[in-house]
N, C-alpha and C positions, 0 to 999 in steps of 0.2 A: 410512525410524518416526518416522510421530507420537509422538511421548512424550506426557506429560498436559500440562509449560503453553504446550505449542502447538497441541495440544485446549483450553485455559481461550482459549488463546488468540482461538484460530474463535472459539470460543464469544460470548466476549465483540464479539467486530468483529459474530457473527449481532447478537445482543440490542440494538446501536446505528447497528444494520442498513446498513454498511458494506462486513458482505458480504448479500448479496443471496437467499436460503430462504424453503425455505415450510414448515411447520409436520404434520409425520402422525404426531400419536399424541405419545409422548414423544423424535420424534427428529427430524430436522436433510433435510432436500434441499437439495439443494444441484446449479447446472450445472452437469456432467462440464464443462464451457468456463474456469470457473475454479475449480475443481483446483489446474491450473499458478501460476495469480495466488496463492491463495489459501498454499498452499506455499511460496513467496519460487523459483518454480522459472524464474514467466513473469514480463514488466507488459507489462500491458494497452498497447494505443493509445491506449484514454482518462489511463494514469496516468504514462506516458510525453509526456504532450502532457501533465498540471498539472506535470511536476516542467521538461517545458523551457520549464514560463512563471516556476514559480519560480523560476530558476537566471539567465531574462531581467530577471525581475525584479528579481530583490539585486542584479546585473550594475551596474542603469541607476543602479541609487540609490549603492549601497557598490565599482564599480568602482573608483575612486583607491583608498580606503582596502586595498580588497583587494591591488592592486599595491604599492601601499604596506609589507605585508605584505610580503605575497612577501621584499622585499628586505630584509626581516631575516634 
């Protein structure tokens, strides 16, 4: 079930362009394929790729520091 907070967050993402939607009158239409991603039930392949790139970057730049912190 969608809470008011979740609806507000979705609306903000639509306004910022993070979620693609088409305006129809006072409502926004979102593609059916995006619903699971929006609800957090599923990550799109694009988002998975972005996460992989970010993790690789962090490990490359801070890998030694992360290892040292893991020993504490």
